[in-house]
N, C-alpha and C positions, 0 to 999 in steps of 0.2 A: 533426738534429732534424726531425721531420716537419712538414708544413705545418699540420696540424690543431692540433698543440701550440702552434706559433707563433701561430695565430689565437686560441686560447683565452687565451694570455698577454696578447695585445694587447687582447682584449675585457675581461679582468679589469682591466687598468690603466685602460682608458677608463671603466669603471663606477666604479671607486674614485676617479677624479679628477673625476667629475661634480659633486660638491659644490663643489670649487674652481673649476670652470668657471662654474656658475650662481650661486654665492655661497650662504652659509648662509641657511636659512629664517628670515624675520623673525618674531619673536614679538610678540604684543600686550603692551604694557606693563601691569603690574599697576596697577589703579586701586583706591584705598582704598574700602572698603565705603561709608563715609559719602559720599564724593564721587560714587560711582556711583548711590547712592540719590537724592541731591540732583539729579543730572542727569536721572534718570527723572522726578522730580516736576516739574522745570522743563519737560520735554517734554510732560507731561500738561497743565500749565497753559497752555502755548502751543498745545495742540491738535495737536501733532506725535505722533500715536498710534503710527505705525510705529517712530519712534525710541524712544518710551517702552517699547514691547514689546521692542525690542532691548536696551535698558539693563536692564530688569527681568529678562529671561531671563538675561543675563550675570551679574547680581547673584545670581540664584538658583543659577546653576551654580557660581560661584566662592565664594559665602558661604552655603551651604545652612543653616548653623547660626548665622549671625550675628545681631547685635542687631536687624537690620531684616528678618529672613527672613519672619516671619509677616505683617508689614505689607506687604512687597514682594509676597507671594503675593496679598493682597487687591487691591493696586494693579494687578497683572498681570491679574486677572480683569476689572477695569474697563477696562484698556487693550485687552484682546482684544475686549470688548463694543463699545467706541467705534471700534475698527478694523475692525468688521464681520466678525469671526471668531466666529460663534456656536458652532461645534463646539468651538473651543479654549476659549471661555468656559465652556461646560458642563463640559468635562473638568477645567479648572482649579478651578472651583467645587466639583466632587465631590472633587477631591484635597484642597482646603482643608478641607472638612467632615470628610473621613476622617482627616486629620492633626490637626485642631484642633476636635474636636466640642464643646468647652466654651468656645471662644473668645467673648469678649464681643461680637464683631462677626460671628459666624457667620450671623446673620440676613441680613446684607448679602450673603453668598455665596449663600444660598438665593434671595434677591430677584434678583440678577443672573442666576442660572441660569434662573429663571422668565422673566425678561425676554428673554433670548437665545432661549429655546425659543419664547416667545410670538410673537416677530417672525418666526419660521420658519413660523408657521401659515398665512401668506398670502405669495404671491410677487408680483412686479410685474405679472404677467399679469392678476391679479384686479382690479387698479386700472383697467385699460383695456378688459377684455373681460368680457361677462356670464357669468362662470364661477361655478358654485355652490361656494363654499368648503367646504360640508358634505360634498361628495363626495370631497374630497381625503383623503389618508392622515392619520389623526388622531394619528400617532405624536408629532409635535412638540407638539400640543395636549395630549396626555396627559402628556408630560414636564413641560410648563409647569404644568399643573394640579397635578401631584404636588408640584412644587417650592414653589408658592405655598401648597398645602394644608399641607405640612410647616412652612413658615414661620409660618402663622397658628396652627397647633395647638401648636407648641413655643414660639413667641414672640408670644403674643397682644398684648403691649404694645409690640411693635416699631413704630418709625416708618414701616415699610414695610408694615404689616399692612393698613391701610385701602386702599391702592392694590391690594394683592394680592387682597383681597376683591372689589373691583370687577372685576378681571380674571378672577377665578375664576367669577364670575357669567356673564361673556361666554363663557368656555370651557365652562362647564357646559351652556349652551344649545347651543353648537356640537357638543359631543360627544353630547349626548342626541339632537340632530337627526340626527347621523350614524348613531347606533344605530337610530333609527326608520326611516331610509331603508334600512338593511340588512334590518331586519325586513320591510319592504314587499317587498323583493326576494325574501325567503324565502316570503312569502305568495303572490306571483305564480307561484312554482314549487312550490306545495303542500307546502313544507317547514314544516309548522305547528308542530312541536316547536321547531325553531330560531327561528321567528318569535316564539313565546311566550316563549322564554328571553331573547331580545333585549329584548322589552318589559319583562319582569320586571327585567332588568338596569338599565334606565332608572329604574324605580320605586325600586329599591333603592339606586342610586348617585347619581342626578341628580334628586332630588325637587325640586318646585317649579320645574322648568324649563319652557320653553314647549312641549316635546315630551311632557310628562307625559300629557295627555289622549289624545293619539294613541297613545301606548304602551299605555295602558289599553284603548283600543278594539281595538288589534291583539291584545292578550291575550284579550279577549272573543271576537273573531272566530276566533282560532286554537284556542282551547279548544272553541268550538262546533263547528268542523270536526272536531276530534278526538273529539267526543262526551263531553267532560269537562264536563258540564252544571253541576256544582257550582262548579268553578273559573270557568267562564264567567259564572255568575250573580254570583259574588263580585266579579269584575273589573267587571262592569257596574254593580253596586251602588256600588262605590267611585267609579267614574267619575261616576255620577249625583249622588252626594252632594257630591263636591268640585267638580264642573263641571256644574251643573244646566242651563246654557244650551247645553251641548255636544250636538250631534245625533249619536247613535250609529247607525251604519248596519250593516246585515247584509251579510256577505260572501257573494258568489256565486262559485262556481267558474267559471273562465274557460273558455268553449267557443269554439274558433276554427273558422272555416269553412275550406274548402280553399284559398280565395283568400288568407286571412290566413296560413295555414301556408306557402304558396308564396312569399309576399312578406315572410316574417319579421315579420308583425304590422303591416305598413304599411297594408295595405288589407283590408277585409272582416272586421274583428274584431267579434265579437258579445259582447264582455265587458260585463257589468253591474257591474263592480267600481267602487268610489268612486275618484275621481281621486287621483293621487299627492299626498301630503301634503308641504307645505313651510312654512317659517316665515312666508312672505308670505301663504300661504293661511290660516294660523291667525289672522292679524290681522283684526279686525273693521273693516269700512269702512262709512262712512255712504253711503246711496244717492246723495246728491248728489256725493260724492267720486268714486264709480264713474263717474257720468255725465261728470264733468269729465275724468277720465283717458281715457274713451273718445273724447271730442271732441278732446282734445289729441293722441291717437294718430292720428286721422284727418287732422290738419293737418300731420303730419310729412312732410317732403320725401323724395324717393327717396334723396338723398345722405345724409340723416340716418339713414335706415333701414339702408342697406348699411354704414355706418360705425358702427352701434350708438350713434349720438348723440354721437360723440366730437368732431366738427368742426362740425356744423351747430347 
């Protein structure tokens, strides 16, 4: 017998006896559905959300059509939310709505989905640094707004509708502000059609938001630059009637000097355009308040300035 055949026989014997060497694989004992569900509820009550997620996932995997399946799916959405897993919360909520569209507690799934996406609209950096949240990607804000909007429209009598309406107001202001800032970006680059479309989108979808007057002003400015006098006049008329105290400014095309072009707009700019709009600029301040803010800014120490007021 050749050496290769002897080697193959020995290898085969070693492989087949591996189970007896390391022992059989231990299997998790079957836990009754009722016991598994009660364990997950106890974990939720004690605030042990990782354990609750583990128990509810096991319950859903082993008893997908059991008597606690629907309730376990709802509890799992909540457990994901409390365990700081927003993506899993949104996915589980969507799955529950898809499988149980007529469930009596489907409004709860919409609400948790909206909350999970709502908390993704701002990160921890915004709490400590002066970052404009309106310039962030509005994807999470849109998802949250859609979830709350669906909840309010389909279940107006829900116990979560009142809070959803309040959060929608905040999200509406944020989303409209983002659209206006994008429209300003297009105006600066002479993309007047895109700017007008962004302004119109705000008027059609986010009425009565804080960015509404600025959106109308951008529409007036963009239509004027495009030579669409009738549309420009209509935009200005709507703006004047709804916001009589708002000062409408004419847009002037930016003309940069050679120094401004060479320094990418840092120096030598000859632009006569109005300053960039922001929610803070839209708020009307009393003259006394402005003077107080100015004096307080002059008294700030250098340490307070360089740390953005975090420690001083």
